[in-house]
C-alpha positions in Angstrom: 0.0 -0.1 0.1 1.4 3.6 -0.9 0.7 6.4 1.5 -2.7 7.6 0.6 -3.4 5.3 -2.4 -4.8 2.0 -2.3 -5.2 -0.5 -5.2 -8.5 -1.9 -6.0 -7.5 -5.2 -4.4 -6.4 -3.7 -1.3 -9.4 -1.6 -1.0 -11.8 -4.7 -1.5 -9.5 -6.8 1.0 -10.3 -3.9 3.6 -13.9 -3.7 3.0 -14.1 -7.5 3.1 -12.3 -7.3 6.5 -14.6 -4.6 7.8 -17.8 -7.0 6.9 -16.2 -9.7 8.8 -15.4 -7.4 11.9 -19.0 -6.2 11.9 -20.2 -9.9 11.9 -18.1 -10.7 14.7 -19.2 -7.6 16.8 -22.9 -8.6 16.1 -22.1 -12.0 17.5 -20.3 -10.9 20.4 -23.1 -8.4 21.5 -25.4 -11.3 21.2 -23.3 -13.4 23.3 -22.8 -10.6 25.8 -26.6 -10.3 26.0 -27.1 -14.0 26.7 -24.3 -14.8 29.3 -24.7 -14.0 32.9 -21.0 -14.9 33.6 -19.1 -12.1 34.6 -15.7 -13.8 33.8 -17.2 -14.6 30.3 -18.6 -11.1 29.8 -15.2 -9.5 30.7 -13.6 -11.7 28.0 -16.4 -10.7 25.5 -16.0 -7.2 26.2 -12.1 -7.4 25.4 -12.9 -9.1 22.3 -15.5 -6.3 21.3 -12.9 -3.6 22.4 -10.3 -5.4 20.0 -12.7 -5.5 17.2 -13.4 -1.8 17.7 -9.8 -1.0 17.4 -9.3 -3.0 14.2 -12.3 -1.4 12.6 -10.8 2.2 13.5 -7.6 1.0 11.7 -9.2 -0.1 8.9 -11.5 2.6 8.4 -8.5 5.0 9.0 -6.8 3.4 6.0 -9.8 3.9 3.7 -10.0 7.6 4.9 -6.6 8.2 4.1 -6.9 6.8 0.8 -9.8 9.3 0.4 -12.3 6.4 0.2 -15.8 6.3 1.7 -16.5 2.6 2.3 -19.8 1.2 1.1 -19.7 -0.8 4.5 -19.6 2.2 6.4 -22.3 4.1 4.8 -24.7 1.0 4.8 -23.9 0.4 8.6 -24.5 4.1 9.6 -28.0 3.9 7.5 -28.6 0.8 9.9 -27.5 2.6 12.9 -24.9 -0.3 13.6 -21.9 2.2 12.5 -21.4 3.1 16.3 -21.4 -0.2 17.4 -18.2 -0.9 15.5 -16.3 2.1 15.9 
C-alpha cells in the first residue's frame, strides 16, 4: 500500500475485513446479552474492544486513501456504525 493510495484489491480486502469485523461484533454483542457469567462477559468485552480497534484502523486506512467505504455508509444507515467504532 502506498501512502494515501490503495489498489482496488487492497480496498476490497479492507472492506471485506470490515464486513467480517461487523459480523463478529454482532455475534459478540449477542453473546454478551445472553451470558450472565461475569468472567465470560469480561472476555467478550475485551474481544469487542479489540474488534473496535480493528475497525478504526481499517476505516482510517480507507479515509487516508480518500475512500468512503460502502460498508461504513450501509452501517450508518442501519444504525450499527457506532457499534463497530
